C-alpha positions in Angstrom: 21.6 0.0 28.1 22.5 2.8 25.8 26.3 3.2 26.1 27.8 6.7 26.9 29.6 6.6 23.5 26.4 6.2 21.3 24.7 8.6 23.5 27.3 11.1 23.0 27.4 10.4 19.2 23.6 11.1 19.0 23.7 14.2 21.0 26.6 15.6 19.2 24.8 14.9 15.8 21.8 16.6 17.0 23.5 19.6 18.3 25.4 20.0 15.1 22.2 19.8 13.1 20.3 22.3 15.2 23.3 24.8 14.7 23.7 24.0 11.0 20.0 24.8 10.4 19.8 27.6 13.1 17.0 25.8 14.8 16.1 25.4 18.4 15.5 22.1 20.1 11.8 20.9 20.1 10.8 19.2 23.4 8.8 16.5 21.4 11.7 15.8 19.1 14.1 15.4 22.0 11.6 12.8 23.7 11.4 10.9 20.4 15.1 10.8 20.0 15.6 9.4 23.5 13.0 6.9 23.3 14.4 5.5 20.0 18.1 5.7 21.4 17.0 3.7 24.7 15.2 1.0 22.8 17.8 0.6 20.0 20.7 1.1 22.2 19.7 -1.4 24.8 19.4 -4.3 22.5 21.5 -7.3 24.1 23.9 -8.9 21.6 25.7 -12.2 21.4 29.4 -12.7 20.5 28.3 -12.8 16.8 26.9 -9.3 17.1 23.3 -10.9 16.6 20.4 -9.9 18.8 20.1 -12.1 21.8 16.6 -13.3 21.4 16.5 -14.4 24.9 17.3 -11.2 26.6 15.4 -8.6 24.3 12.3 -10.3 23.2 9.9 -7.4 22.2 12.2 -4.8 23.6 13.9 -4.2 20.5 10.8 -2.6 19.1 9.8 1.1 19.7 6.4 2.6 18.9 6.2 6.2 18.9 3.3 8.3 18.0 4.2 11.9 17.2 2.1 14.5 15.7 2.7 16.9 12.8 5.4 19.5 13.5 7.4 17.3 15.8 10.0 16.4 13.2 9.6 12.9 13.2 12.0 12.1 10.4 14.9 14.0 11.8 14.2 12.4 15.2 14.5 8.7 13.9 17.4 9.4 11.7 19.4 11.0 14.2 18.7 8.2 16.7 18.9 5.4 14.5 21.9 6.2 12.0 24.6 6.4 14.8 23.3 3.2 16.4 23.1 1.3 13.1 26.7 2.3 12.5 27.9 1.3 15.8 26.1 -2.1 15.7 27.2 -2.6 12.0 23.5 -2.9 10.7 21.7 -1.5 7.9 18.9 1.1 8.7 15.9 0.4 6.4 13.6 3.3 6.4 10.1 2.3 5.1 7.2 4.8 4.2 3.7 4.1 2.9 3.6 6.9 0.2 6.0 7.9 -2.6 5.6 11.4 -1.4 7.2 10.9 1.9 9.8 8.5 0.2 11.0 11.3 -1.9 11.0 13.8 0.8 13.3 11.7 2.7 15.7 10.9 0.0 15.5 14.1 -1.8 15.3 16.7 1.4 15.8 15.1 4.8 18.8 12.8 4.4 20.7 15.5 2.3 20.2 17.9 5.2 21.2 15.5 7.7 24.5 14.5 6.0 25.1 18.3 5.4 24.5 19.5 8.9 25.1 16.7 11.4 28.5 15.6 11.0 27.5 12.0 10.2 28.9 10.1 7.3 27.0 7.3 5.6 25.9 6.2 2.2 22.1 6.1 1.0 20.3 4.4 -1.6 16.6 4.4 -2.7 15.2 0.8 -3.0 12.2 0.2 -5.4 10.7 -3.0 -6.9 11.3 -4.3 -10.4 8.1 -2.9 -11.3 9.3 0.7 -11.0 12.1 0.1 -13.8 12.0 -0.4 -17.5 13.0 -4.1 -18.9 15.3 -3.3 -21.7 14.8 -7.0 -22.9 10.9 -6.3 -23.2 11.3 -2.9 -24.7 13.8 -4.4 -27.4 11.5 -7.3 -28.2 8.4 -5.0 -28.2 10.1 -2.5 -30.7 11.4 -5.3 -32.9 7.9 -6.7 -33.1 6.0 -3.5 -33.7 8.5 -2.6 -36.4 8.2 -5.9 -38.2 4.5 -6.7 -37.9 2.9 -3.6 -36.4 1.6 -5.7 -33.4 3.7 -7.6 -30.8 3.3 -11.1 -31.8 4.5 -12.6 -28.6 2.5 -10.2 -26.3 -0.6 -12.2 -26.7 1.2 -15.2 -25.2 1.1 -13.6 -21.7 -0.6 -10.4 -22.1 -3.9 -11.7 -23.3 -6.0 -9.3 -21.5 -4.5 -6.2 -22.8 -5.4 -4.2 -25.8 -2.9 -3.8 -28.6 -0.5 -0.9 -29.1 -1.8 2.2 -30.8 0.3 4.8 -32.4 0.6 6.9 -29.3 2.1 3.9 -27.5 4.6 3.2 -30.4 5.7 6.8 -30.1 6.1 6.5 -26.3 8.2 3.4 -26.5 10.3 4.9 -29.3 10.8 8.0 -27.1 12.0 5.7 -24.3 14.5 3.9 -26.2 15.9 7.2 -27.6 16.3 8.8 -24.2 17.8 5.6 -22.8 20.3 5.7 -25.6 21.3 9.4 -25.0 21.4 8.9 -21.1 18.7 11.4 -20.4 16.5 9.0 -18.8 17.7 6.3 -16.3 14.7 3.8 -16.9 12.9 4.8 -13.5 9.3 5.3 -14.2 9.1 8.0 -11.4 11.9 9.9 -13.4 10.0 9.9 -16.8 9.0 13.4 -17.9 5.4 12.6 -18.2 2.8 10.3 -16.3 3.0 6.9 -18.0 -0.4 5.0 -17.7 -0.4 1.7 -16.0 -1.3 -0.3 -19.2 1.5 1.4 -21.3 4.0 0.7 -18.6 3.1 -2.8 -17.9 4.3 -3.9 -21.3 7.8 -2.7 -20.7 8.4 -3.6 -17.1 8.7 -7.1 -15.4 8.5 -8.9 -12.1 10.8 -11.5 -10.4 9.0 -14.3 -12.3 9.6 -13.0 -15.6 13.2 -11.4 -15.3 15.9 -13.7 -16.1 18.4 -11.8 -13.8 22.1 -12.0 -14.4 21.6 -14.2 -17.3 19.9 -11.3 -19.3 22.2 -9.9 -22.0 21.2 -6.3 -20.9 22.0 -7.0 -17.3 25.1 -4.4 -17.6 22.7 -1.8 -18.6 19.6 -2.6 -16.6 18.3 0.0 -14.5 17.1 -2.2 -11.7 20.3 -4.1 -11.1 22.4 -0.9 -11.4 20.1 0.6 -8.5 20.3 -2.8 -6.6 23.8 -2.9 -6.6 24.2 0.3 -4.5 22.1 -1.3 -1.7 24.9 -3.6 -0.5 27.1 -0.5 -0.1 24.6 1.6 1.7 24.1 2.2 5.6 20.8 3.8 4.9 18.3 2.3 2.5 15.0 4.3 1.8 12.1 1.7 0.8 8.4 1.3 1.1 6.1 -0.7 2.9 5.2 -2.7 -0.3 8.8 -3.6 -1.2 9.5 -4.4 2.3 6.5 -6.9 2.6 7.4 -8.3 -0.8 10.9 -9.1 0.7 9.3 -10.7 3.7 6.9 -12.8 1.4 10.0 -14.1 -0.5 11.6 -15.2 2.9 13.4 -11.8 3.7 16.7 -10.9 2.6 15.9 -11.4 -1.1 15.5 -7.9 -2.2 16.6 -5.9 1.0 19.1 -6.9 3.7 18.0 -9.9 5.8 15.7 -8.7 8.9 18.4 -10.0 11.2 21.0 -7.5 9.8 18.5 -4.5 9.8 17.0 -2.0 11.9 13.7 -1.1 10.3 12.0 2.4 10.8 8.4 2.1 9.5 7.1 5.7 9.1 3.5 6.1 8.2 3.3 2.7 10.2 -0.6 2.8 10.6 -0.8 1.7 7.0 1.5 -1.3 7.5 -1.3 -3.7 8.8 -3.7 -3.2 5.7 -0.7 -3.3 3.3 0.5 -6.6 4.7 -3.1 -8.0 4.5 -2.9 -7.2 0.7 0.4 -8.9 0.3 -0.5 -12.1 2.1 -4.0 -12.5 0.4 -4.8 -14.9 -2.6 -7.1 -14.4 -5.5 -7.8 -15.7 -8.9 -10.4 -15.0 -11.5 -12.2 -18.2 -12.8 -13.0 -16.8 -16.4 -9.7 -15.2 -16.9 -7.7 -18.2 -15.7 -9.7 -20.5 -18.1 -8.8 -18.5 -20.8 -5.3 -18.3 -19.9 -5.1 -22.0 -19.7 -6.6 -22.4 -23.2 -4.3 -19.8 -24.6 -1.3 -21.5 -22.9 -2.4 -24.8 -24.1 -2.3 -23.3 -27.8 0.9 -21.6 -27.5 2.9 -24.5 -25.7 3.8 -26.3 -29.1 5.2 -23.2 -30.5 7.3 -22.8 -27.4 8.6 -26.2 -27.5 9.1 -26.0 -31.3 11.4 -22.8 -30.9 13.3 -23.8 -27.5 12.8 -27.5 -27.0 15.9 -29.3 -25.9 15.0 -32.8 -27.1 15.2 -33.8 -23.3 14.1 -32.4 -19.9 12.3 -29.3 -21.2 10.4 -31.4 -23.7 9.5 -34.2 -21.4 8.1 -31.5 -18.8 6.2 -29.6 -21.6 4.8 -32.8 -22.8 3.0 -33.4 -19.7 1.3 -29.9 -19.5 -1.5 -30.2 -22.0 -3.1 -32.7 -20.0 -2.9 -30.5 -16.9 -4.0 -27.3 -18.6 -7.1 -29.3 -20.1 -7.9 -30.8 -16.6 -7.6 -27.5 -14.6 -9.7 -25.7 -17.3 -12.4 -28.3 -17.2 -12.7 -28.1 -13.3 -12.6 -24.3 -13.4 -15.6 -24.7 -15.9 -17.3 -26.9 -13.2 -16.6 -24.1 -10.8 -18.6 -21.5 -12.6 -22.2 -23.2 -12.1 -21.2 -24.2 -8.7 -20.3 -20.7 -7.7 -23.6 -19.4 -9.4 -25.6 -21.9 -7.3 -23.6 -21.1 -3.8 -23.3 -17.4 -4.0 -25.9 -14.6 -3.8 -25.2 -11.8 -6.3 -27.0 -8.7 -7.6 -28.9 -9.9 -10.7 -28.3 -6.7 -12.5 -24.6 -7.0 -12.1 -24.9 -10.4 -13.6 -26.3 -9.0 -16.7 -23.6 -6.5 -17.1 -25.6 -3.7 -15.6 -25.0 -1.6 -12.6 -28.5 -1.2 -11.0 -29.4 -1.5 -7.3 -29.7 -4.7 -5.4 -27.6 -7.3 -3.4 -24.0 -6.7 -2.9 -21.7 -8.0 -5.9 -19.8 -10.0 -3.5 -20.5 -13.2 -1.3 -18.6 -13.9 1.8 -18.5 -17.5 3.5 -19.6 -16.8 7.0 -17.0 -17.9 9.3 -14.7 -18.4 6.4 -16.2 -21.8 6.1 -16.3 -23.1 2.5 -19.3 -25.4 1.6 -18.2 -29.0 1.1 -18.9 -29.3 -2.8 -16.6 -26.3 -3.2 -14.0 -27.5 -0.9 -13.7 -30.8 -2.8 -13.5 -29.1 -6.1 -10.9 -26.7 -4.8 -8.7 -29.8 -3.6 -8.9 -31.1 -7.2 -7.8 -27.9 -8.5 -5.1 -28.0 -6.0 -3.8 -31.1 -7.2 -3.8 -29.9 -10.8 -2.1 -26.6 -10.2 0.4 -28.3 -7.8 1.6 -30.5 -10.6 1.6 -27.6 -13.1 3.4 -25.2 -10.9 6.1 -28.0 -10.3 6.6 -28.8 -14.1 6.7 -25.0 -15.1 9.1 -24.4 -12.3 11.3 -27.3 -13.8 11.0 -25.6 -17.4 12.2 -22.3 -15.9 15.1 -23.8 -14.5 16.1 -25.5 -17.7 15.7 -22.4 -19.8 17.9 -20.5 -17.2 20.5 -23.2 -17.5 20.4 -23.0 -21.2 20.7 -19.2 -21.2 23.9 -19.8 -19.0 25.3 -22.5 -21.5 27.5 -20.6 -24.1 27.1 -23.7 -26.3 23.4 -24.2 -26.1 21.8 -25.3 -29.2 18.9 -22.7 -29.0 19.5 -19.4 -30.0 20.0 -16.9 -26.9 17.1 -14.6 -28.8 14.7 -17.3 -28.7 15.4 -18.2 -25.1 15.0 -14.4 -24.0 11.7 -14.2 -25.8 10.3 -17.3 -24.1 11.6 -17.0 -20.7 9.3 -14.1 -19.4 6.3 -16.4 -21.0 7.4 -19.2 -19.0 8.0 -17.2 -15.7 4.4 -15.5 -16.3 2.9 -19.0 -16.5 4.7 -20.3 -13.6 3.5 -17.4 -11.6 -0.1 -17.8 -12.5 0.1 -21.6 -11.6 1.6 -20.7 -8.3 -1.1 -18.0 -7.7 -3.8 -20.5 -8.4 -2.2 -23.1 -6.3 -2.0 -20.8 -3.2 -5.6 -19.7 -3.6 -7.0 -23.5 -4.1 -5.0 -24.9 -1.5 -6.4 -22.2 0.9 -10.0 -23.2 -0.1 -9.4 -27.0 0.1 -8.6 -27.0 3.8 -10.2 -26.0 7.0 -8.6 -23.2 9.1 -6.0 -24.3 11.3 -5.7 -22.4 14.8 -7.9 -19.9 16.4 -8.3 -17.0 14.0 -10.1 -17.9 10.6 -9.5 -16.7 7.2 -11.7 -14.4 5.3 -13.0 -16.0 2.0 -15.4 -14.5 -0.6 -16.3 -14.3 -4.1 -16.6 -11.0 -6.0 -18.4 -10.6 -9.1 -16.3 -8.2 -11.6 -16.7 -7.0 -14.8 -15.0 -8.8 -17.9 -15.2 -7.6 -21.3 -18.8 -6.6 -21.1 -19.8 -9.8 -19.2 -18.8 -10.9 -15.7 -16.4 -13.0 -14.0 -15.9 -14.6 -10.4 -12.9 -13.5 -8.3 -12.3 -16.2 -5.8 -10.5 -14.5 -2.9 -9.0 -15.4 0.7 -7.1 -13.4 3.2 -5.9 -13.4 6.8 -8.4 -11.2 8.9 -5.5 -9.8 10.9 -1.9 -9.4 9.9 -0.4 -9.5 13.3 0.8 -13.1 13.5 2.2 -12.9 9.9 4.2 -9.8 10.9 5.2 -11.2 14.3 6.8 -14.2 12.8 8.2 -12.6 9.7 9.3 -9.3 11.0 9.1 -8.6 14.7 10.7 -11.8 15.9 13.5 -11.8 13.2 14.5 -8.1 12.9 17.6 -6.8 14.9 15.4 -3.5 15.8 12.4 -1.6 14.7 10.9 1.6 15.1 7.2 2.3 14.2 6.2 6.0 14.0 3.2 8.0 12.8 0.9 10.8 13.8 -2.0 8.4 14.4 -1.1 5.2 16.0 -3.3 5.2 19.2 -7.2 5.1 18.9 -9.2 6.2 21.9 -5.9 7.1 23.5 -4.7 3.5 23.6 -2.3 1.4 21.4 -4.6 -1.6 21.6 -5.8 -1.4 18.0 -2.2 -1.4 16.7 -1.1 -4.2 18.8 -4.1 -6.3 17.5 -3.8 -5.4 13.9 0.1 -5.0 13.5 1.2 -7.9 16.1 3.5 -5.5 18.1 4.5 -7.1 21.3 3.1 -6.2 24.6 6.6 -5.5 26.1 7.8 -3.1 23.3 8.3 0.5 24.2 5.1 2.6 23.5 5.6 6.4 23.6 3.4 9.5 22.6 5.3 12.5 22.2 3.6 16.0 22.6 3.0 18.2 19.7 4.6 21.6 19.2 1.3 23.0 18.0 -0.9 25.2 20.2 -4.3 23.4 19.7 -6.2 26.4 21.3 -5.7 28.1 17.9 -8.3 25.7 16.5 -12.0 25.6 17.6 -14.0 22.5 17.4 -17.7 23.1 16.7 -20.7 20.9 16.5 -23.6 23.4 15.4 -27.1 23.3 17.2 -28.9 22.2 13.9 -26.5 19.3 13.5 -28.4 16.1 13.2 -27.3 12.6 13.6 -26.3 11.0 10.5 -28.1 7.7 11.0 -30.9 9.0 8.8 -29.0 9.5 5.4 -31.4 11.5 3.6 -32.2 13.9 6.9 -28.6 14.4 7.3 -27.8 15.1 3.7 -30.6 17.8 3.6 -29.1 19.1 6.9 -25.5 19.4 5.4 -27.1 21.1 2.3 -28.6 23.7 4.5 -25.8 24.3 6.7 -22.8 24.6 4.4 -23.5 28.1 2.8 -23.7 29.8 6.2 -20.8 27.9 7.5 -18.6 28.7 4.4 -19.6 32.4 4.5 -18.5 32.6 8.2 -16.1 35.6 8.3 -14.2 33.8 11.1 -13.5 31.0 8.8 -12.3 33.0 5.9 -15.7 33.3 4.2 -14.5 36.0 1.9 -11.3 34.6 1.1 -9.1 31.7 1.9 -9.7 28.0 1.7 -11.9 25.4 3.2 -12.0 21.6 3.2 -15.3 19.6 3.4 -14.7 16.0 4.1 -17.6 13.4 3.2 -17.9 9.8 4.2 -19.5 8.7 1.0 -19.3 9.7 -2.7 -22.9 9.7 -3.1 -23.5 12.2 -0.4 -20.7 14.3 -1.6 -22.1 14.6 -5.2 -25.7 14.9 -3.9 -24.6 18.0 -1.7 -22.7 19.5 -4.6 -25.5 19.2 -7.1 -28.2 20.8 -4.6 -26.0 23.9 -3.7 -26.7 27.1 -5.5 -24.7 27.7 -8.7 -22.8 30.6 -7.2 -21.5 28.0 -4.6 -20.6 25.3 -7.1 -18.5 27.8 -8.8 -16.2 28.0 -5.8 -16.1 24.4 -5.3 -13.6 21.8 -6.4 -14.8 18.2 -6.0 -12.7 15.2 -5.8 -13.0 13.2 -9.1 -13.4 16.3 -11.4 -9.8 16.3 -11.8 -6.7 14.7 -10.7 -5.8 15.2 -7.0 -2.8 17.2 -7.9 -4.7 19.4 -10.3 -7.3 20.2 -7.9 -4.7 21.2 -5.1 -2.9 23.4 -7.7 -6.4 25.0 -8.7 -7.3 25.4 -4.9 -3.9 27.1 -4.1 -4.2 29.4 -7.2 -7.5 30.9 -6.2 -6.2 31.3 -2.6 -3.2 33.0 -3.6 -5.2 35.3 -5.8 -7.4 36.5 -2.8 -10.4 34.2 -3.7 -12.3 31.7 -1.7 -12.1 28.0 -2.7 -13.6 24.9 -1.1 -12.3 21.5 -1.7 -15.0 18.8 -1.4 -13.1 15.4 -0.6 -13.5 11.7 0.6 -11.6 9.7 3.0 -8.2 10.0 0.8 -8.3 13.8 1.4 -8.7 13.2 5.3 -5.0 11.9 5.4 -1.7 13.3 3.9 -3.3 16.5 2.5 -1.0 19.4 3.6 -2.8 22.7 3.2 -1.0 25.2 5.5 -2.2 28.7 6.4 -4.7 30.3 4.3 -5.0 27.3 2.0 -7.2 25.7 4.8 -8.8 28.0 7.5 -12.0 25.7 8.1 -12.3 22.0 7.9 -15.9 20.6 7.9 -16.5 17.0 8.5 -19.9 16.0 7.3 -20.2 12.5 9.1 -18.4 10.5 11.9 -16.0 8.4 9.6 -17.3 4.9 10.3 -16.2 2.3 7.7 -18.8 1.3 5.1 -19.6 -2.3 6.3 -19.1 -4.2 3.2 -15.5 -5.0 3.4 -15.1 -8.8 3.5 -12.0 -8.7 5.8 -13.5 -6.4 8.3 -16.8 -8.2 8.3 -15.0 -11.5 9.0 -13.1 -10.0 11.8 -16.2 -8.5 13.4 -17.7 -12.0 13.1 -15.0 -13.5 14.8 -14.8 -11.1 17.7 -18.5 -11.5 18.3 -18.2 -15.5 18.2 -15.6 -15.0 21.0 -18.1 -13.0 22.9 -16.7 -9.5 22.2 -18.4 -6.4 20.8 -16.9 -5.7 17.4 -18.5 -2.3 17.2 -16.7 -1.1 20.2 -13.7 -3.2 19.7 -13.0 -2.2 15.9 -15.6 0.0 14.3 -15.3 3.0 16.9 -11.7 2.8 17.5 -11.2 2.7 13.7 -13.5 5.8 13.4 -11.8 7.7 16.2 -8.5 7.2 14.4 -9.9 8.4 11.2 -11.5 11.4 12.9 -8.2 12.4 14.4 -6.7 12.4 10.8 -9.4 14.4 9.3 -9.2 17.2 12.2 -5.4 17.1 11.5 -5.8 18.7 8.1 -6.3 22.1 9.7 -3.1 22.7 11.8 -0.2 22.1 9.6 2.3 24.7 11.1 2.8 26.3 14.6 1.3 29.6 13.1 -2.0 28.1 11.5 -5.3 28.7 13.2 -9.0 28.1 12.0 -12.3 26.1 12.6 -13.2 22.4 12.7 -16.9 21.9 12.3 -18.6 18.5 12.6 -22.0 18.0 11.3 -22.8 14.7 12.9 -24.5 15.1 16.3 -23.6 11.5 17.4 -20.5 13.0 18.6 -22.3 14.4 21.7 -25.5 12.2 21.8 -23.7 8.7 21.8 -21.5 7.0 24.5 -19.0 6.3 21.8 -19.2 9.8 20.7 -18.0 11.3 23.9 -14.9 8.8 23.9 -14.1 9.8 20.5 -14.4 13.5 21.4 -12.2 12.9 24.3 -9.4 11.4 22.0 -9.1 14.6 19.9 -6.4 17.0 20.6 -7.3 19.8 23.0 -9.0 22.2 20.6 -11.3 24.9 22.0 -14.9 23.7 21.7 -18.2 25.4 21.0 -20.6 22.5 21.1 -24.4 23.5 21.3 
């Protein structure tokens, strides 16, 4: 039970915050604070201050759906920080997007510290990949200066083009700004956008980083940022970093789950991100090329850093393994061509119509011939991973040895190469091990092969993934953590938390709450026009959208003469067809996703509205979530089609197949709830503040003609309705 002392601490902080900001208490915000405080404050502890698993199994988790305008961030911070202090735990706030992460660290937390009376230290946690590696930059500039081309880059960057003059200028500029202290090595703090290809040359990962052994460690941006984590009561991270930490066993990057209270904001993204983290994939052709390149470079590596002992002995065993694995992958090529059905045009490097460029193994069952070859590849990569791991450890010891006969500069140069090789061997081991065995347990894996472009030709990408992240999250996170809060504006589907429980694995006896929004939903009207058609017939529906849009966008009630509108499409093809079919006078007012960057489109849209003009945004699914256009920037949201997922995702297809095999109805259990949640998100683009008002028009008549449509309609907020 929440103690009186903790209750008073939270209430005092909330009172001071409201007074300091000259705000009034919000009903939904008070309910959210109370729900979180009850769950976290009620955690039973043993004598060592650890959560008593027997007494709080599942009850240490609080799930809160709270709509836009509730003040979610302030709610969970005010409730969780005093309890983290009282229980001597670290509060880890994790978000799905950089935008929210920056808002919390730059706006919400400073305001809370300033006005609540709470005292605590804050750190921002990012992965190594967001920071520059000084060792890589130093090597790159040295090699570019001496030869014009980075000689060692080809050893582990075989698929990347060489550095051009613009890149050379960028890297020299980075070095200058680091030297003067005008840049801290954080990619997000660089003055301009850095392209992924340019950044990948000067950043690193945990495999290639030599850690405390690196001579640059005292100036390393990543380690300087990491040092502050141990001193902070509140850490702001993101879902990807949290999942990477869990994949390493927990406590490797962030504090251990047992010592942490997690707040997972934008929690509806967690299951999909978890699936990405625990999936395996490898490209057959690219891996064959890497093995060949590594074999050629191995003698140079041993010639420069060989120790005449353990390193050389391990290295001498590698050529036979590189060759054996390469030969088996070459055998995999015709086998995959025979087993998998692909579009012939894509095989030839074209992009014509035809069958999908992806082959999924039904039920996750791999054909016997491929399973046998996978087992042989597993054996090769198992030995390879062990040998490379041993070589990495030897080089680490040599770097720590002040009397090492090998110059440190050579060890620094080759360590990232060995780390990269080790990482690739491990990734292939995990993938082929997954393909070499039958699934254990009741839930199968999804397994598929994708045809991908590769230097003007094609390659096979062999993939596997769990079909649900629930069990993984249950054992790695929910069962281990001291406490957790999951929140988002969209956690329920069709008014229930069943979808979240299935996909995220949250326990049945967790606390589940839906707090009311402060918005007056009667300020918005939901319309289904009389001439709206069912979207089953794609061509007929597209024609109907083309005919309807000019009249809808000219509607005086929706700001036809001025203000902004947002039109959301379910497919790029339909969006582009509609755009091209509208009169030129309309196309001049429309800003379509893909024409410019997202931020450029939004800036142009707002500029047009601010000047009294009429601007219309055309967007896809990514514009249906996270887009904030308050007031006149969006007075009309038009949804072309119910947002059913395109049925080509191999994980979703495998999940539907499994549910059907169990006697379930995947359409009603997966497809409809997913679409209902996306529809709520799309409608949520209209009301962004308590003063907003406008119209939502749905141009898909299935919302009223189908039984599932009525269920989706009833799950929406209580907008006024005009349904013909």
